[in-house]
Steps between C-alpha positions, in 0.01 A plus 500: 500500500674252726821308433314190385340693215845622392629142514208379286555777245872422490431128456255569219750724321783245530277212383364709213853586383608136533202380298563769241859384467419130484209542259697704249786250470416167337657209694677700766793317656448393861770403752577126493362465854154616391512266201592209727228587753238496221513120495421469870129463592543670837634809322176537305303465823710778655429717198127443542534589869689816401213599272246430777697703753532785253126487433423495872720806555365692198302367203703714260824355635353149470410557136846637422676216682283253312595663170867493588476132599316423173778658294763313703329163460431550132852618415669218691269246340590626153870506593497144629289364215749646249789341690325162496418514129848616404669210683 
């Protein structure tokens, strides 16, 4: 196995553990910078490009990055919608 395979395996393990952590906690708290970036359209385009690059490198990495981005977008949406309705 070459070093790229080890890097892919390491990336899959890290993403899997991150997704496991995020999916088991309802409404995980994100740093304020990530919450602020959520409102920017260019940030969402960069996230889509990140998914595409992950998919191009390895389809498994692309699926895991897409799942992580889904959890991020969903959690921040819920967080911001609760802030708006509480104010």
